C-alpha positions as CSV (number, residue, x, y, z in Angstrom):
1,M,-9.3,-18.8,-20.5
2,E,-9.5,-15.3,-19.8
3,K,-8.2,-13.8,-16.4
4,P,-10.5,-12.3,-14.2
5,I,-11.1,-8.7,-14.0
6,S,-10.1,-6.6,-11.1
7,V,-11.3,-3.7,-10.8
8,V,-10.4,-0.5,-9.2
9,T,-12.1,2.4,-8.2
10,G,-10.0,5.6,-7.4
11,A,-6.9,4.4,-9.0
12,T,-5.5,7.9,-8.9
13,G,-5.3,8.4,-5.2
14,H,-2.4,7.2,-3.2
15,I,-3.8,3.8,-2.1
16,G,-5.4,3.6,-5.3
17,Y,-2.6,3.6,-7.3
18,A,-0.4,2.0,-5.2
19,L,-2.9,-1.4,-5.6
20,L,-3.2,-0.7,-9.3
21,K,0.4,-1.4,-9.4
22,K,0.4,-4.5,-7.1
23,L,-2.4,-6.0,-8.8
24,V,-0.7,-5.4,-12.0
25,D,2.8,-6.4,-10.9
26,S,0.9,-10.0,-9.1
27,G,-0.4,-10.2,-12.7
28,E,-4.1,-9.4,-12.8
29,N,-6.0,-7.9,-15.4
30,V,-7.5,-4.9,-14.4
31,R,-9.6,-2.3,-15.1
32,I,-9.8,1.2,-13.6
33,L,-12.5,3.5,-12.9
34,I,-11.0,7.4,-13.3
35,R,-12.6,10.6,-14.5
36,K,-9.9,12.0,-16.4
37,D,-6.7,10.0,-18.1
38,S,-3.6,11.3,-16.4
39,K,0.1,10.5,-16.9
40,Q,0.9,8.4,-13.8
41,F,-0.8,5.7,-15.7
42,D,1.9,5.8,-18.3
43,G,3.6,2.1,-18.8
44,I,1.0,0.6,-17.0
45,E,-1.2,-2.1,-18.7
46,C,-4.7,-1.7,-17.7
47,E,-8.3,-1.2,-19.4
48,K,-9.7,2.5,-18.5
49,V,-13.2,3.4,-18.0
50,F,-14.2,7.0,-17.3
51,G,-16.7,7.9,-15.3
52,D,-17.2,8.2,-11.2
53,V,-19.0,6.5,-8.2
54,T,-21.6,9.2,-8.7
55,D,-22.9,8.3,-11.6
56,Y,-24.0,4.9,-11.9
57,A,-24.1,4.2,-15.4
58,S,-20.5,4.1,-15.7
59,L,-19.9,1.7,-12.6
60,E,-22.0,-0.6,-14.4
61,K,-19.8,-0.4,-17.3
62,A,-16.5,-0.7,-15.6
63,F,-17.2,-3.8,-13.0
64,E,-19.8,-5.7,-16.3
65,G,-17.6,-9.2,-16.3
66,A,-15.7,-8.3,-12.9
67,D,-14.3,-10.7,-10.1
68,V,-13.5,-8.2,-7.9
69,V,-13.9,-4.8,-7.4
70,Y,-11.7,-3.0,-5.2
71,H,-13.5,0.5,-4.3
72,L,-11.0,3.5,-2.7
73,A,-12.7,6.5,-4.5
74,G,-13.5,8.5,-2.1
75,L,-13.0,12.4,-1.1
76,I,-11.2,13.6,2.1
77,D,-11.9,17.1,3.1
78,I,-10.4,18.1,6.8
79,N,-11.3,22.0,5.6
80,V,-14.4,23.3,6.4
81,G,-17.3,24.3,3.7
82,N,-17.6,20.9,1.6
83,D,-20.1,18.6,3.4
84,D,-22.6,18.2,0.5
85,M,-20.2,16.7,-1.7
86,V,-18.6,14.3,0.9
87,W,-21.6,12.9,1.6
88,K,-22.5,12.3,-2.4
89,V,-18.9,10.9,-2.9
90,N,-18.0,9.4,0.6
91,F,-22.1,7.4,1.2
92,E,-24.2,8.0,-1.8
93,G,-20.9,6.5,-4.0
94,T,-20.8,3.8,-1.7
95,K,-24.2,2.4,-1.9
96,N,-24.1,3.0,-6.1
97,V,-20.9,0.6,-5.7
98,V,-23.0,-2.0,-4.0
99,K,-25.7,-1.6,-6.4
100,A,-23.6,-1.6,-9.6
101,C,-21.7,-4.7,-7.8
102,K,-25.2,-6.6,-7.4
103,A,-26.2,-6.2,-10.5
104,C,-22.7,-7.2,-12.6
105,K,-22.5,-10.3,-10.1
106,V,-19.3,-9.2,-9.2
107,R,-18.2,-12.2,-6.9
108,R,-16.2,-9.9,-3.8
109,L,-16.3,-6.1,-3.0
110,V,-12.9,-5.0,-1.1
111,Y,-13.9,-1.7,0.3
112,A,-11.7,1.2,1.4
113,S,-13.0,2.5,5.0
114,S,-10.8,4.3,7.3
115,V,-10.0,4.3,10.8
116,D,-11.3,7.3,11.2
117,A,-14.7,5.8,11.7
118,Y,-13.7,4.7,15.0
119,Q,-15.0,6.6,18.0
120,P,-11.4,7.2,20.1
121,L,-11.4,5.1,23.1
122,P,-10.4,6.8,26.0
123,N,-7.0,6.3,28.2
124,N,-5.5,5.3,24.9
125,Q,-7.5,1.6,25.2
126,L,-5.9,-0.4,22.7
127,M,-8.8,-0.4,19.6
128,K,-9.8,-3.3,17.7
129,E,-12.1,-4.4,14.5
130,V,-15.8,-3.9,15.6
131,T,-19.0,-4.8,13.8
132,R,-20.8,-1.7,13.7
133,F,-20.2,2.6,13.7
134,E,-22.0,4.8,15.6
135,P,-21.9,8.1,12.7
136,D,-23.7,10.7,14.6
137,I,-21.5,10.9,17.8
138,L,-18.0,11.0,15.4
139,D,-16.7,13.8,15.0
140,G,-15.7,15.2,11.6
141,T,-17.9,14.8,7.8
142,Y,-15.6,12.7,6.5
143,A,-15.3,9.8,9.7
144,K,-19.2,10.2,9.9
145,T,-19.1,9.4,5.8
146,K,-17.1,6.4,6.0
147,A,-18.8,4.6,9.2
148,S,-22.0,5.2,7.2
149,A,-21.2,3.5,4.0
150,T,-19.3,0.4,6.6
151,N,-22.8,0.1,8.0
152,F,-24.4,0.0,4.7
153,I,-22.2,-2.8,3.5
154,F,-22.4,-4.6,6.6
155,D,-26.1,-4.9,6.3
156,E,-25.9,-5.8,3.0
157,V,-23.9,-8.7,3.4
158,K,-25.7,-9.9,6.7
159,N,-28.9,-9.8,4.0
160,G,-27.3,-12.0,1.9
161,E,-27.3,-9.8,-0.6
162,L,-23.3,-9.0,-0.9
163,D,-19.8,-10.5,-0.3
164,A,-17.7,-7.7,0.5
165,V,-14.4,-7.2,3.1
166,I,-14.0,-4.0,4.6
167,V,-10.2,-2.6,5.3
168,Y,-9.5,0.6,7.8
169,P,-6.6,2.4,6.7
170,G,-4.7,5.0,9.3
171,A,-3.1,8.0,8.1
172,C,-1.2,7.2,4.7
173,I,2.7,8.1,3.9
174,G,4.8,6.7,1.3
175,P,5.3,7.4,-2.9
176,Y,3.0,8.2,-5.5
177,D,1.9,11.0,-3.7
178,F,0.5,12.3,-7.1
179,K,-2.2,14.7,-5.9
180,V,-0.2,15.6,-2.8
181,S,-1.8,14.7,0.1
182,N,-1.8,16.5,3.3
183,V,1.2,15.0,4.9
184,G,2.7,15.0,1.1
185,E,2.2,18.9,1.3
186,M,4.5,18.8,4.9
187,V,6.7,16.8,3.0
188,R,7.3,18.3,0.0
189,T,8.1,21.1,2.8
190,V,10.4,19.6,4.8
191,V,12.4,18.5,1.2
192,K,12.5,22.0,0.0
193,H,12.8,24.1,2.9
194,G,13.4,21.7,6.5
195,Y,10.9,22.8,9.1
196,P,11.6,25.5,11.8
197,V,9.3,24.2,14.7
198,S,8.0,21.0,16.2
199,L,4.7,20.8,18.4
200,N,5.4,19.2,21.9
201,F,1.6,17.4,21.9
202,G,-0.3,14.7,19.4
203,A,0.6,11.2,17.8
204,Y,-0.9,9.9,15.0
205,N,-1.1,5.9,13.5
206,F,0.6,5.9,10.3
207,V,0.8,3.4,7.6
208,D,3.0,3.0,4.0
209,I,0.4,3.0,1.4
210,R,2.2,-0.6,-0.1
211,D,1.4,-1.8,3.3
212,V,-2.7,-1.2,2.8
213,A,-2.3,-2.1,-1.2
214,D,-0.9,-5.9,0.0
215,G,-3.4,-6.0,2.8
216,M,-5.9,-5.0,0.2
217,Y,-5.2,-7.4,-2.0
218,S,-4.6,-10.2,0.9
219,A,-8.3,-9.4,2.0
220,A,-9.9,-9.9,-1.6
221,K,-8.5,-13.6,-1.7
222,N,-8.1,-14.5,2.3
223,G,-10.4,-12.1,4.0
224,R,-13.4,-13.7,5.9
225,T,-17.1,-12.5,3.9
226,G,-18.5,-9.7,6.3
227,E,-14.5,-8.7,8.2
228,G,-13.1,-5.7,8.3
229,Y,-9.6,-5.7,9.1
230,I,-7.3,-2.5,10.7
231,L,-4.6,-1.8,8.3
232,C,-2.1,0.4,10.0
233,G,1.2,1.0,11.1
234,E,3.4,3.1,13.5
235,Q,2.1,4.9,15.9
236,I,4.2,7.6,16.8
237,S,4.3,11.0,17.9
238,V,3.8,14.3,16.4
239,D,7.4,15.6,17.1
240,E,9.0,12.0,16.1
241,F,7.8,12.0,12.8
242,I,8.5,15.6,12.6
243,C,11.8,14.8,14.0
244,T,12.4,11.5,11.4
245,L,11.2,13.2,8.5
246,C,14.5,15.9,9.1
247,K,16.5,13.7,9.4
248,V,15.6,11.6,6.5
249,C,15.7,14.7,4.2
250,G,18.4,15.7,5.6
251,K,17.5,19.1,7.4
252,K,18.1,20.3,11.0
253,I,16.1,18.9,13.5
254,P,13.5,21.7,15.3
255,K,14.8,22.9,18.6
256,L,11.7,24.9,19.4
257,K,8.4,23.5,19.7
258,M,4.9,24.9,19.9
259,G,2.3,23.6,22.2
260,Y,-1.6,22.3,22.3
261,G,-2.5,26.5,23.3
262,I,-0.9,28.7,20.5
263,V,-1.4,25.9,17.4
264,S,-5.7,25.6,18.7
265,I,-5.6,29.4,18.4
266,G,-3.9,29.6,14.7
267,A,-5.9,26.7,13.5
268,P,-8.8,28.8,12.4
269,I,-6.5,31.7,10.7
270,C,-4.6,28.9,9.2
271,E,-8.2,27.8,7.1
272,V,-9.1,30.8,6.1
273,Y,-5.6,30.7,4.2
274,Y,-6.2,27.2,2.9
275,K,-9.5,28.5,1.5
276,I,-8.7,31.2,-0.1
277,S,-5.1,30.6,-1.1
278,K,-6.4,26.5,-2.2
279,A,-3.4,24.9,-0.7
280,T,-3.7,21.6,0.5
281,P,-4.5,21.6,4.5
282,L,-1.8,21.1,7.0
283,F,-3.1,22.4,10.9
284,T,-7.3,22.9,11.4
285,R,-8.9,22.7,14.1
286,Y,-10.2,19.0,12.6
287,S,-6.5,17.9,12.4
288,I,-5.9,19.2,15.7
289,R,-8.3,17.3,17.2
290,K,-7.3,14.5,15.1
291,L,-4.0,14.6,16.5
292,I,-4.9,14.6,20.7
293,S,-7.6,11.5,20.0
294,N,-7.0,8.0,20.3
295,C,-4.8,6.2,17.7
296,N,-4.0,2.7,19.4
297,F,-4.8,0.5,16.6
298,S,-4.6,-3.6,16.8
299,I,-2.8,-4.9,13.4
300,E,-3.3,-8.4,15.2
301,K,-6.3,-9.8,13.4
302,A,-4.6,-8.5,9.7
303,K,-1.8,-10.2,10.8
304,T,-3.2,-13.2,11.2
305,E,-5.6,-13.5,9.0
306,L,-4.6,-11.7,6.1
307,G,-0.3,-11.8,6.6
308,Y,0.0,-8.5,6.8
309,E,3.5,-6.6,8.3
310,P,3.5,-3.0,7.5
311,M,7.1,-0.9,7.4
312,S,8.6,1.3,9.4
313,V,7.6,4.9,9.7
314,E,11.2,5.9,8.8
315,Q,11.4,3.2,5.7
316,S,7.5,4.4,4.4
317,L,8.9,8.4,4.8
318,K,12.7,7.5,3.0
319,D,11.1,6.3,0.6
320,M,8.6,9.1,0.1
321,V,10.9,11.6,-0.4
322,K,13.4,9.5,-3.0
323,W,10.1,9.1,-5.0
324,I,9.3,13.4,-4.6
325,K,12.6,14.1,-5.2
326,E,12.9,12.1,-8.8
327,N,9.6,12.9,-10.0
328,E,9.1,16.4,-8.8
329,K,12.8,18.1,-10.1
């Protein structure tokens, strides 16, 4: 009897590639939906279907005969001026994925939402899974699209038309950063040149992409229909993150630390630079607002129901730096 098919959308992305490796290493029969082929898939045994989530016909072709669909394809854009495309991919694309899952009678959908869909609670209160989001009050197009798409999936499950589980990853770090993520740009800078300054404000919750992949794989097998699971890792200050990264890279720990005031003034200038140079954004007004918002997320539900146990930021950064040095000589 032929093994069931697991389909991954967004396999070229940071989490998507880690999930692909997890599935293949676990002996799964894997099919990926990609827009174009890439050398990053060399040596990985998987079936390739070309298309994207905005092309419904390609989804039906990719999902035919599938047992589980892992939907990770999305557009993360912390810069400005690309709102329409973010909505088209993240929201309309997810609606297409759900429609195709139903048409192809897919047993289960595992959707990668984001902790950005959560409205930060005041006073660093611990945030746990919720069953409804309020996109209109969220900050940023990305957050609004992920919240809206998640609500849509919740509704489809409640209507009895879909078996789906949702996961909420934090800020992702770790190896396999082929497309150069926002954090990946910073890591590469430190690897090459060090980092002269740190920040004396802000914190965020970082998680290794391999831990997210493990969590999604477990969610497909053990998650409860219609439930969400926060897949975060270690909450760490920006200063501690930068200092840990410098330590891992063997670079000097920065003594100069910039405050919120000067960084917020410089952010609009940085945005112009990113747009002109087409560089991966590091500091924008949106990203700075995120750094000073609550990122205190509970992972107890994922630990209890999915066996989720994330690694430390330091270990993840060590592996990320090692991977960059080995793959970008």
